FIKOLZA-1660 file (N, C-alpha, C; in steps of 0.1 Angstrom, whole numbers, plus 5000, padded with zeros to 4 digits):
% residues 231
   i   px   py   pz ch aa at
   1 5008 4989 5001  A  M  N
   1 4999 5003 5001  A  M CA
   1 5009 5012 5001  A  M  C
   2 5005 5027 4993  A  T  N
   2 5009 5036 4991  A  T CA
   2 5002 5045 4997  A  T  C
   3 5012 5055 5006  A  S  N
   3 4998 5067 5013  A  S CA
   3 5000 5077 5001  A  S  C
   4 4994 5088 5004  A  P  N
   4 4992 5100 4993  A  P CA
   4 5007 5107 4996  A  P  C
   5 5015 5103 5004  A  N  N
   5 5029 5108 5007  A  N CA
   5 5038 5098 5004  A  N  C
   6 5031 5089 4994  A  G  N
   6 5042 5079 4993  A  G CA
   6 5050 5068 5001  A  G  C
   7 5044 5072 5013  A  D  N
   7 5051 5062 5024  A  D CA
   7 5044 5046 5019  A  D  C
   8 5055 5040 5024  A  S  N
   8 5046 5024 5019  A  S CA
   8 5038 5020 5034  A  S  C
   9 5033 5010 5034  A  A  N
   9 5025 5003 5040  A  A CA
   9 5031 5001 5056  A  A  C
  10 5044 5000 5055  A  S  N
  10 5049 4995 5067  A  S CA
  10 5053 5007 5073  A  S  C
  11 5053 5016 5067  A  D  N
  11 5057 5032 5073  A  D CA
  11 5043 5040 5076  A  D  C
  12 5038 5041 5067  A  S  N
  12 5021 5051 5072  A  S CA
  12 5013 5044 5080  A  S  C
  13 5007 5051 5087  A  L  N
  13 4991 5043 5097  A  L CA
  13 4976 5046 5084  A  L  C
  14 4973 5031 5085  A  P  N
  14 4962 5030 5081  A  P CA
  14 4952 5044 5084  A  P  C
  15 4945 5047 5076  A  S  N
  15 4933 5057 5078  A  S CA
  15 4923 5051 5082  A  S  C
  16 4912 5058 5088  A  D  N
  16 4899 5057 5091  A  D CA
  16 4890 5053 5081  A  D  C
  17 4891 5041 5068  A  R  N
  17 4882 5043 5059  A  R CA
  17 4876 5033 5055  A  R  C
  18 4875 5026 5065  A  Y  N
  18 4872 5006 5058  A  Y CA
  18 4853 5009 5063  A  Y  C
  19 4849 5004 5052  A  D  N
  19 4831 5005 5052  A  D CA
  19 4828 4991 5060  A  D  C
  20 4824 4996 5070  A  D  N
  20 4821 4988 5083  A  D CA
  20 4807 4978 5079  A  D  C
  21 4800 4975 5066  A  D  N
  21 4787 4967 5060  A  D CA
  21 4800 4955 5051  A  D  C
  22 4810 4962 5050  A  R  N
  22 4814 4951 5038  A  R CA
  22 4819 4942 5044  A  R  C
  23 4813 4931 5052  A  S  N
  23 4820 4921 5061  A  S CA
  23 4826 4912 5051  A  S  C
  24 4822 4909 5041  A  V  N
  24 4830 4897 5032  A  V CA
  24 4847 4902 5029  A  V  C
  25 4846 4915 5031  A  D  N
  25 4861 4922 5030  A  D CA
  25 4867 4917 5044  A  D  C
  26 4863 4917 5055  A  V  N
  26 4870 4915 5064  A  V CA
  26 4873 4899 5064  A  V  C
  27 4864 4892 5062  A  S  N
  27 4872 4874 5055  A  S CA
  27 4887 4876 5045  A  S  C
  28 4881 4882 5037  A  E  N
  28 4890 4884 5024  A  E CA
  28 4902 4888 5030  A  E  C
  29 4903 4898 5038  A  H  N
  29 4918 4907 5041  A  H CA
  29 4922 4896 5056  A  H  C
  30 4910 4888 5063  A  V  N
  30 4921 4879 5074  A  V CA
  30 4926 4872 5066  A  V  C
  31 4923 4866 5052  A  N  N
  31 4930 4854 5046  A  N CA
  31 4945 4865 5040  A  N  C
  32 4941 4874 5036  A  G  N
  32 4954 4882 5030  A  G CA
  32 4964 4882 5037  A  G  C
  33 4957 4884 5052  A  A  N
  33 4968 4889 5062  A  A CA
  33 4978 4876 5069  A  A  C
  34 4967 4868 5070  A  L  N
  34 4973 4856 5075  A  L CA
  34 4985 4849 5061  A  L  C
  35 4986 4854 5051  A  H  N
  35 4995 4849 5039  A  H CA
  35 5009 4864 5037  A  H  C
  36 5007 4872 5046  A  G  N
  36 5017 4879 5049  A  G CA
  36 5013 4893 5039  A  G  C
  37 5003 4893 5035  A  D  N
  37 4997 4905 5027  A  D CA
  37 4998 4918 5036  A  D  C
  38 5005 4927 5036  A  R  N
  38 5005 4940 5043  A  R CA
  38 4995 4948 5040  A  R  C
  39 4990 4948 5028  A  E  N
  39 4978 4958 5022  A  E CA
  39 4965 4951 5030  A  E  C
  40 4965 4938 5028  A  A  N
  40 4952 4932 5037  A  A CA
  40 4954 4939 5052  A  A  C
  41 4966 4936 5056  A  L  N
  41 4968 4942 5072  A  L CA
  41 4966 4955 5072  A  L  C
  42 4966 4963 5066  A  A  N
  42 4964 4978 5065  A  A CA
  42 4950 4980 5069  A  A  C
  43 4941 4975 5059  A  Q  N
  43 4924 4972 5056  A  Q CA
  43 4919 4968 5066  A  Q  C
  44 4925 4955 5072  A  L  N
  44 4920 4957 5087  A  L CA
  44 4923 4964 5100  A  L  C
  45 4935 4969 5101  A  F  N
  45 4938 4980 5110  A  F CA
  45 4929 4991 5107  A  F  C
  46 4927 4993 5097  A  A  N
  46 4921 5008 5093  A  A CA
  46 4904 5003 5095  A  A  C
  47 4901 4992 5101  A  H  N
  47 4885 4989 5099  A  H CA
  47 4887 4989 5116  A  H  C
  48 4897 4986 5121  A  Y  N
  48 4895 4985 5136  A  Y CA
  48 4900 4999 5144  A  Y  C
  49 4907 5009 5136  A  R  N
  49 4910 5020 5141  A  R CA
  49 4901 5030 5152  A  R  C
  50 4891 5028 5149  A  P  N
  50 4884 5041 5155  A  P CA
  50 4881 5030 5170  A  P  C
  51 4882 5019 5170  A  R  N
  51 4882 5012 5185  A  R CA
  51 4892 5013 5194  A  R  C
  52 4905 5011 5184  A  L  N
  52 4917 5008 5192  A  L CA
  52 4922 5026 5196  A  L  C
  53 4917 5033 5188  A  W  N
  53 4916 5047 5194  A  W CA
  53 4913 5051 5205  A  W  C
  54 4900 5045 5208  A  R  N
  54 4891 5047 5218  A  R CA
  54 4900 5041 5232  A  R  C
  55 4902 5028 5227  A  M  N
  55 4914 5022 5240  A  M CA
  55 4923 5028 5245  A  M  C
  56 4932 5038 5237  A  V  N
  56 4944 5045 5237  A  V CA
  56 4936 5054 5246  A  V  C
  57 4929 5061 5239  A  N  N
  57 4920 5075 5245  A  N CA
  57 4918 5071 5263  A  N  C
  58 4912 5061 5266  A  F  N
  58 4908 5058 5280  A  F CA
  58 4922 5051 5287  A  F  C
  59 4933 5043 5279  A  R  N
  59 4940 5036 5289  A  R CA
  59 4957 5045 5290  A  R  C
  60 4955 5057 5283  A  L  N
  60 4962 5065 5285  A  L CA
  60 4963 5075 5299  A  L  C
  61 4979 5072 5307  A  H  N
  61 4975 5073 5318  A  H CA
  61 4974 5091 5318  A  H  C
  62 4961 5091 5329  A  P  N
  62 4961 5107 5331  A  P CA
  62 4974 5118 5331  A  P  C
  63 4984 5114 5333  A  R  N
  63 4997 5122 5333  A  R CA
  63 5003 5125 5321  A  R  C
  64 4998 5118 5308  A  L  N
  64 5001 5119 5299  A  L CA
  64 4991 5126 5292  A  L  C
  65 4981 5123 5291  A  Q  N
  65 4969 5133 5285  A  Q CA
  65 4975 5144 5281  A  Q  C
  66 4974 5149 5271  A  G  N
  66 4980 5165 5265  A  G CA
  66 4990 5162 5261  A  G  C
  67 4999 5150 5268  A  R  N
  67 5016 5150 5261  A  R CA
  67 5015 5140 5250  A  R  C
  68 5008 5132 5247  A  I  N
  68 5009 5119 5237  A  I CA
  68 4996 5120 5231  A  I  C
  69 4998 5119 5220  A  D  N
  69 4988 5117 5212  A  D CA
  69 4983 5103 5207  A  D  C
  70 4971 5101 5207  A  A  N
  70 4963 5089 5207  A  A CA
  70 4969 5087 5188  A  A  C
  71 4971 5090 5178  A  D  N
  71 4976 5086 5167  A  D CA
  71 4989 5082 5168  A  D  C
  72 4995 5090 5174  A  D  N
  72 5011 5087 5176  A  D CA
  72 5011 5073 5184  A  D  C
  73 5002 5071 5191  A  V  N
  73 5004 5055 5197  A  V CA
  73 5000 5046 5188  A  V  C
  74 4986 5052 5180  A  L  N
  74 4982 5042 5167  A  L CA
  74 4999 5039 5161  A  L  C
  75 5004 5046 5157  A  Q  N
  75 5014 5049 5144  A  Q CA
  75 5028 5038 5151  A  Q  C
  76 5026 5038 5164  A  D  N
  76 5041 5027 5169  A  D CA
  76 5033 5017 5166  A  D  C
  77 5020 5012 5173  A  A  N
  77 5011 4999 5173  A  A CA
  77 5014 4994 5160  A  A  C
  78 5010 5003 5149  A  W  N
  78 5007 4998 5137  A  W CA
  78 5023 4993 5130  A  W  C
  79 5033 5000 5134  A  L  N
  79 5046 4996 5128  A  L CA
  79 5049 4980 5138  A  L  C
  80 5043 4978 5146  A  M  N
  80 5050 4967 5160  A  M CA
  80 5038 4956 5151  A  M  C
  81 5026 4957 5143  A  A  N
  81 5016 4949 5139  A  A CA
  81 5025 4943 5125  A  A  C
  82 5029 4954 5119  A  V  N
  82 5039 4949 5105  A  V CA
  82 5046 4943 5108  A  V  C
  83 5055 4945 5118  A  D  N
  83 5068 4934 5122  A  D CA
  83 5063 4925 5126  A  D  C
  84 5053 4919 5132  A  R  N
  84 5046 4909 5133  A  R CA
  84 5036 4905 5127  A  R  C
  85 5032 4905 5115  A  I  N
  85 5026 4900 5113  A  I CA
  85 5024 4882 5108  A  I  C
  86 5036 4878 5105  A  S  N
  86 5036 4865 5106  A  S CA
  86 5031 4856 5120  A  S  C
  87 5027 4864 5130  A  Y  N
  87 5020 4862 5144  A  Y CA
  87 5003 4864 5141  A  Y  C
  88 5003 4866 5130  A  F  N
  88 4987 4870 5129  A  F CA
  88 4977 4857 5131  A  F  C
  89 4967 4856 5137  A  P  N
  89 4959 4846 5147  A  P CA
  89 4956 4836 5131  A  P  C
  90 4959 4821 5132  A  R  N
  90 4956 4814 5122  A  R CA
  90 4942 4809 5127  A  R  C
  91 4934 4810 5141  A  D  N
  91 4927 4805 5144  A  D CA
  91 4916 4812 5141  A  D  C
  92 4904 4807 5137  A  A  N
  92 4894 4817 5132  A  A CA
  92 4887 4823 5143  A  A  C
  93 4883 4813 5153  A  S  N
  93 4876 4819 5165  A  S CA
  93 4884 4829 5174  A  S  C
  94 4895 4834 5171  A  H  N
  94 4903 4845 5177  A  H CA
  94 4903 4856 5166  A  H  C
  95 4896 4867 5172  A  S  N
  95 4891 4885 5162  A  S CA
  95 4907 4887 5160  A  S  C
  96 4905 4891 5148  A  P  N
  96 4917 4903 5146  A  P CA
  96 4920 4911 5153  A  P  C
  97 4906 4915 5156  A  F  N
  97 4904 4932 5168  A  F CA
  97 4913 4928 5179  A  F  C
  98 4912 4915 5187  A  I  N
  98 4916 4908 5200  A  I CA
  98 4935 4913 5194  A  I  C
  99 4934 4906 5185  A  W  N
  99 4951 4907 5180  A  W CA
  99 4958 4918 5185  A  W  C
 100 4951 4929 5174  A  F  N
 100 4956 4943 5172  A  F CA
 100 4954 4952 5188  A  F  C
 101 4943 4949 5197  A  R  N
 101 4943 4957 5205  A  R CA
 101 4954 4948 5216  A  R  C
 102 4960 4937 5215  A  M  N
 102 4967 4932 5226  A  M CA
 102 4985 4938 5221  A  M  C
 103 4983 4939 5208  A  I  N
 103 4996 4951 5204  A  I CA
 103 4995 4967 5206  A  I  C
 104 4986 4972 5205  A  V  N
 104 4985 4983 5211  A  V CA
 104 4986 4986 5223  A  V  C
 105 4979 4970 5234  A  N  N
 105 4980 4971 5247  A  N CA
 105 4996 4974 5250  A  N  C
 106 5004 4965 5244  A  Q  N
 106 5018 4960 5249  A  Q CA
 106 5028 4974 5245  A  Q  C
 107 5019 4983 5235  A  T  N
 107 5027 4997 5230  A  T CA
 107 5025 5008 5238  A  T  C
 108 5011 5009 5246  A  L  N
 108 5009 5018 5258  A  L CA
 108 5019 5010 5274  A  L  C
 109 5016 4996 5274  A  V  N
 109 5028 4997 5285  A  V CA
 109 5040 5001 5282  A  V  C
 110 5046 4996 5271  A  D  N
 110 5064 5006 5264  A  D CA
 110 5062 5019 5267  A  D  C
 111 5053 5024 5263  A  L  N
 111 5053 5040 5264  A  L CA
 111 5051 5044 5278  A  L  C
 112 5042 5037 5290  A  H  N
 112 5038 5040 5302  A  H CA
 112 5056 5040 5307  A  H  C
 113 5062 5028 5305  A  R  N
 113 5070 5027 5311  A  R CA
 113 5085 5036 5309  A  R  C
 114 5083 5040 5295  A  R  N
 114 5092 5052 5292  A  R CA
 114 5090 5064 5301  A  R  C
 115 5079 5068 5302  A  H  N
 115 5078 5081 5300  A  H CA
 115 5074 5083 5317  A  H  C
 116 5068 5073 5324  A  L  N
 116 5065 5070 5338  A  L CA
 116 5075 5062 5347  A  L  C
 117 5084 5059 5343  A  G  N
 117 5089 5048 5348  A  G CA
 117 5101 5056 5360  A  G  C
 118 5107 5070 5361  A  A  N
 118 5111 5077 5365  A  A CA
 118 5102 5084 5376  A  A  C
 119 5092 5081 5374  A  E  N
 119 5080 5091 5386  A  E CA
 119 5076 5080 5397  A  E  C
 120 5085 5074 5404  A  K  N
 120 5082 5064 5411  A  K CA
 120 5074 5056 5410  A  K  C
 121 5075 5050 5396  A  R  N
 121 5061 5039 5395  A  R CA
 121 5075 5025 5389  A  R  C
 122 5069 5015 5394  A  S  N
 122 5076 5001 5389  A  S CA
 122 5073 5000 5376  A  S  C
 123 5081 4995 5364  A  A  N
 123 5078 4992 5353  A  A CA
 123 5069 4979 5354  A  A  C
 124 5066 4971 5363  A  T  N
 124 5058 4961 5366  A  T CA
 124 5044 4963 5372  A  T  C
 125 5040 4978 5376  A  R  N
 125 5029 4980 5378  A  R CA
 125 5021 4982 5368  A  R  C
 126 5020 4985 5357  A  D  N
 126 5014 4986 5349  A  D CA
 126 5003 4977 5342  A  D  C
 127 5007 4965 5343  A  V  N
 127 5002 4957 5336  A  V CA
 127 5000 4942 5346  A  V  C
 128 4992 4936 5342  A  S  N
 128 4990 4922 5351  A  S CA
 128 4991 4911 5343  A  S  C
 129 4987 4897 5348  A  I  N
 129 4987 4890 5339  A  I CA
 129 4975 4888 5329  A  I  C
 130 4977 4879 5318  A  N  N
 130 4967 4884 5308  A  N CA
 130 4966 4895 5301  A  N  C
 131 4978 4905 5300  A  G  N
 131 4978 4914 5294  A  G CA
 131 4969 4927 5301  A  G  C
 132 4961 4924 5310  A  G  N
 132 4954 4934 5319  A  G CA
 132 4965 4944 5324  A  G  C
 133 4954 4953 5329  A  W  N
 133 4962 4963 5331  A  W CA
 133 4959 4964 5349  A  W  C
 134 4970 4969 5358  A  Q  N
 134 4969 4966 5371  A  Q CA
 134 4958 4976 5380  A  Q  C
 135 4954 4975 5389  A  S  N
 135 4942 4986 5395  A  S CA
 135 4947 4998 5397  A  S  C
 136 4959 4997 5400  A  E  N
 136 4963 5015 5399  A  E CA
 136 4960 5019 5387  A  E  C
 137 4969 5015 5375  A  S  N
 137 4960 5021 5362  A  S CA
 137 4951 5023 5357  A  S  C
 138 4941 5011 5360  A  T  N
 138 4927 5011 5356  A  T CA
 138 4919 5022 5363  A  T  C
 139 4921 5021 5376  A  S  N
 139 4911 5029 5388  A  S CA
 139 4918 5044 5381  A  S  C
 140 4926 5048 5384  A  S  N
 140 4930 5063 5377  A  S CA
 140 4927 5065 5363  A  S  C
 141 4932 5058 5355  A  S  N
 141 4918 5062 5341  A  S CA
 141 4906 5063 5339  A  S  C
 142 4897 5053 5349  A  M  N
 142 4885 5055 5354  A  M CA
 142 4879 5068 5359  A  M  C
 143 4891 5069 5366  A  A  N
 143 4889 5083 5377  A  A CA
 143 4886 5097 5367  A  A  C
 144 4898 5097 5359  A  F  N
 144 4903 5107 5352  A  F CA
 144 4891 5111 5340  A  F  C
 145 4883 5100 5334  A  H  N
 145 4871 5100 5326  A  H CA
 145 4858 5102 5331  A  H  C
 146 4854 5096 5343  A  L  N
 146 4847 5099 5349  A  L CA
 146 4847 5115 5354  A  L  C
 147 4857 5120 5359  A  M  N
 147 4856 5132 5363  A  M CA
 147 4854 5143 5356  A  M  C
 148 4856 5139 5344  A  G  N
 148 4853 5147 5329  A  G CA
 148 4843 5145 5322  A  G  C
 149 4830 5140 5333  A  H  N
 149 4818 5142 5330  A  H CA
 149 4815 5151 5340  A  H  C
 150 4818 5155 5350  A  L  N
 150 4815 5166 5359  A  L CA
 150 4813 5176 5354  A  L  C
 151 4799 5179 5354  A  T  N
 151 4800 5199 5350  A  T CA
 151 4796 5209 5361  A  T  C
 152 4791 5201 5373  A  S  N
 152 4788 5213 5381  A  S CA
 152 4796 5216 5386  A  S  C
 153 4795 5233 5390  A  P  N
 153 4807 5242 5394  A  P CA
 153 4810 5238 5408  A  P  C
 154 4827 5236 5405  A  S  N
 154 4833 5236 5419  A  S CA
 154 4846 5244 5422  A  S  C
 155 4850 5245 5433  A  S  N
 155 4863 5253 5432  A  S CA
 155 4873 5240 5428  A  S  C
 156 4886 5245 5424  A  A  N
 156 4897 5237 5421  A  A CA
 156 4900 5228 5431  A  A  C
 157 4899 5229 5443  A  Y  N
 157 4903 5221 5453  A  Y CA
 157 4891 5213 5455  A  Y  C
 158 4877 5214 5454  A  N  N
 158 4870 5202 5456  A  N CA
 158 4871 5193 5443  A  N  C
 159 4876 5198 5435  A  R  N
 159 4875 5189 5424  A  R CA
 159 4885 5180 5423  A  R  C
 160 4902 5183 5432  A  V  N
 160 4911 5176 5437  A  V CA
 160 4905 5163 5444  A  V  C
 161 4903 5171 5452  A  E  N
 161 4894 5164 5466  A  E CA
 161 4888 5152 5460  A  E  C
 162 4876 5157 5450  A  L  N
 162 4866 5146 5450  A  L CA
 162 4875 5137 5439  A  L  C
 163 4884 5141 5429  A  A  N
 163 4891 5132 5421  A  A CA
 163 4901 5120 5432  A  A  C
 164 4905 5126 5442  A  R  N
 164 4910 5120 5449  A  R CA
 164 4902 5106 5459  A  R  C
 165 4891 5111 5460  A  Q  N
 165 4883 5099 5468  A  Q CA
 165 4877 5090 5457  A  Q  C
 166 4875 5097 5443  A  L  N
 166 4868 5085 5436  A  L CA
 166 4879 5077 5435  A  L  C
 167 4892 5079 5432  A  D  N
 167 4903 5073 5425  A  D CA
 167 4906 5063 5438  A  D  C
 168 4903 5065 5449  A  V  N
 168 4906 5061 5461  A  V CA
 168 4894 5046 5462  A  V  C
 169 4879 5056 5458  A  A  N
 169 4868 5044 5460  A  A CA
 169 4868 5036 5446  A  A  C
 170 4873 5038 5437  A  L  N
 170 4878 5023 5425  A  L CA
 170 4887 5014 5432  A  L  C
 171 4892 5022 5436  A  E  N
 171 4907 5011 5445  A  E CA
 171 4898 4999 5454  A  E  C
 172 4889 5004 5460  A  G  N
 172 4884 4993 5465  A  G CA
 172 4875 4983 5458  A  G  C
 173 4870 4984 5447  A  M  N
 173 4864 4977 5436  A  M CA
 173 4876 4965 5434  A  M  C
 174 4866 4952 5433  A  N  N
 174 4871 4942 5431  A  N CA
 174 4882 4941 5418  A  N  C
 175 4892 4938 5414  A  D  N
 175 4901 4939 5404  A  D CA
 175 4897 4934 5390  A  D  C
 176 4887 4922 5390  A  I  N
 176 4885 4920 5376  A  I CA
 176 4865 4921 5375  A  I  C
 177 4866 4930 5385  A  D  N
 177 4850 4937 5382  A  D CA
 177 4853 4952 5378  A  D  C
 178 4861 4959 5379  A  R  N
 178 4867 4969 5376  A  R CA
 178 4874 4970 5363  A  R  C
 179 4880 4959 5356  A  E  N
 179 4887 4958 5345  A  E CA
 179 4873 4953 5335  A  E  C
 180 4864 4943 5338  A  V  N
 180 4852 4941 5330  A  V CA
 180 4847 4956 5325  A  V  C
 181 4843 4963 5338  A  L  N
 181 4835 4975 5340  A  L CA
 181 4846 4986 5325  A  L  C
 182 4858 4985 5325  A  A  N
 182 4869 4991 5321  A  A CA
 182 4866 4990 5306  A  A  C
 183 4867 4975 5299  A  L  N
 183 4868 4970 5287  A  L CA
 183 4853 4968 5283  A  L  C
 184 4838 4970 5287  A  R  N
 184 4826 4970 5284  A  R CA
 184 4823 4986 5285  A  R  C
 185 4825 4993 5294  A  H  N
 185 4820 5006 5295  A  H CA
 185 4825 5015 5288  A  H  C
 186 4839 5020 5293  A  F  N
 186 4852 5026 5285  A  F CA
 186 4854 5022 5272  A  F  C
 187 4860 5008 5269  A  E  N
 187 4869 5008 5255  A  E CA
 187 4855 5002 5248  A  E  C
 188 4843 4998 5255  A  E  N
 188 4829 4996 5244  A  E CA
 188 4835 4981 5239  A  E  C
 189 4835 4973 5244  A  L  N
 189 4842 4958 5236  A  L CA
 189 4826 4948 5241  A  L  C
 190 4822 4941 5233  A  S  N
 190 4813 4930 5234  A  S CA
 190 4814 4922 5246  A  S  C
 191 4804 4918 5252  A  N  N
 191 4807 4909 5262  A  N CA
 191 4816 4897 5258  A  N  C
 192 4814 4888 5244  A  S  N
 192 4822 4879 5240  A  S CA
 192 4837 4885 5239  A  S  C
 193 4842 4892 5237  A  E  N
 193 4856 4903 5236  A  E CA
 193 4858 4902 5248  A  E  C
 194 4849 4909 5255  A  T  N
 194 4856 4910 5270  A  T CA
 194 4862 4897 5277  A  T  C
 195 4854 4888 5274  A  A  N
 195 4852 4872 5280  A  A CA
 195 4867 4868 5273  A  A  C
 196 4870 4869 5260  A  R  N
 196 4881 4868 5258  A  R CA
 196 4893 4873 5258  A  R  C
 197 4890 4883 5265  A  V  N
 197 4908 4894 5266  A  V CA
 197 4911 4885 5280  A  V  C
 198 4899 4886 5287  A  L  N
 198 4899 4880 5306  A  L CA
 198 4900 4866 5305  A  L  C
 199 4901 4860 5294  A  N  N
 199 4899 4846 5293  A  N CA
 199 4890 4838 5308  A  N  C
 200 4876 4842 5301  A  M  N
 200 4865 4833 5310  A  M CA
 200 4854 4833 5302  A  M  C
 201 4845 4826 5306  A  S  N
 201 4831 4825 5299  A  S CA
 201 4822 4838 5292  A  S  C
 202 4815 4837 5285  A  E  N
 202 4808 4851 5285  A  E CA
 202 4798 4850 5291  A  E  C
 203 4792 4844 5299  A  Q  N
 203 4783 4841 5313  A  Q CA
 203 4789 4847 5323  A  Q  C
 204 4801 4841 5325  A  A  N
 204 4809 4848 5337  A  A CA
 204 4812 4863 5334  A  A  C
 205 4815 4862 5321  A  A  N
 205 4817 4879 5317  A  A CA
 205 4806 4891 5321  A  A  C
 206 4796 4883 5319  A  S  N
 206 4782 4889 5317  A  S CA
 206 4777 4894 5333  A  S  C
 207 4778 4883 5339  A  G  N
 207 4777 4885 5356  A  G CA
 207 4786 4895 5361  A  G  C
 208 4797 4894 5357  A  R  N
 208 4805 4903 5367  A  R CA
 208 4805 4917 5362  A  R  C
 209 4803 4922 5344  A  Y  N
 209 4799 4934 5343  A  Y CA
 209 4785 4938 5351  A  Y  C
 210 4772 4933 5351  A  I  N
 210 4762 4936 5359  A  I CA
 210 4766 4940 5372  A  I  C
 211 4772 4931 5379  A  R  N
 211 4777 4933 5396  A  R CA
 211 4784 4948 5393  A  R  C
 212 4794 4945 5381  A  A  N
 212 4805 4959 5385  A  A CA
 212 4794 4975 5382  A  A  C
 213 4784 4972 5377  A  L  N
 213 4777 4985 5374  A  L CA
 213 4774 4992 5384  A  L  C
 214 4767 4978 5393  A  G  N
 214 4759 4981 5405  A  G CA
 214 4767 4991 5413  A  G  C
 215 4780 4983 5415  A  R  N
 215 4794 4986 5424  A  R CA
 215 4797 5000 5422  A  R  C
 216 4794 5002 5407  A  L  N
 216 4803 5015 5406  A  L CA
 216 4791 5027 5406  A  L  C
 217 4781 5021 5405  A  K  N
 217 4769 5033 5414  A  K CA
 217 4772 5035 5427  A  K  C
 218 4772 5023 5432  A  Q  N
 218 4772 5025 5447  A  Q CA
 218 4786 5034 5450  A  Q  C
 219 4799 5034 5444  A  V  N
 219 4808 5043 5446  A  V CA
 219 4803 5057 5444  A  V  C
 220 4797 5058 5432  A  L  N
 220 4795 5072 5427  A  L CA
 220 4786 5080 5440  A  L  C
 221 4777 5073 5446  A  E  N
 221 4766 5076 5454  A  E CA
 221 4772 5084 5465  A  E  C
 222 4783 5075 5472  A  V  N
 222 4789 5081 5484  A  V CA
 222 4794 5092 5482  A  V  C
 223 4799 5096 5473  A  L  N
 223 4808 5105 5470  A  L CA
 223 4797 5118 5465  A  L  C
 224 4802 5129 5476  A  P  N
 224 4792 5140 5480  A  P CA
 224 4793 5151 5468  A  P  C
 225 4781 5149 5461  A  G  N
 225 4779 5161 5453  A  G CA
 225 4784 5155 5435  A  G  C
 226 4785 5143 5434  A  F  N
 226 4790 5139 5426  A  F CA
 226 4778 5136 5414  A  F  C
 227 4771 5130 5419  A  L  N
 227 4756 5128 5413  A  L CA
 227 4747 5138 5412  A  L  C
 228 4751 5150 5422  A  D  N
 228 4741 5157 5422  A  D CA
 228 4746 5171 5410  A  D  C
 229 4745 5165 5398  A  R  N
 229 4750 5175 5387  A  R CA
 229 4738 5179 5374  A  R  C
 230 4740 5187 5370  A  P  N
 230 4729 5188 5358  A  P CA
 230 4732 5178 5351  A  P  C
 231 4720 5173 5346  A  S  N
 231 4720 5162 5334  A  S CA
 231 4720 5168 5321  A  S  C
% end
């Protein structure tokens, strides 16, 4: 593939130009990627790019928001995907999206280690087993994005204190429940995709999500003024 700037497929980030309704093309491009076709891989990456961007936007640590551009993260992830095309999943039961998400996940881990490693953070604290995120990282991201929806007037001090309390409250949730909530509500993965990421049954993932939503509501209700905001 050649970009408008003349770059090769291995260098340029595929744009968001894929037609979601052309499902037959997904199968064709999966088959092409299995045979090492970088153009087919680029088409698939472009197809999933909006979802991968949503993941990056959520998972990027609050201290890096505004400093790191999500498109730059995806560019690095794309280059990694090209390098790993020989590992493209051959099992039809494994979604190409989950494979791309795993690569973006590793790109974010490396980025966090590089930028936050010197800020009293152990490089091993960002990610847990199964490629998931440690409680501190996930709760911080959730708190950051939930605070972004807080529109009621409050002083800077009150917002800082509220953010601190919210972070502490989210830390008190069960790790798996919090991760299921992050995947389903913030990354907007399907239940089957969530189950695959966390290596659990779809029934278990669904039950966890329902429980996590109830727990999140309880968390928000005990924070003074958080739910008392204009609709």
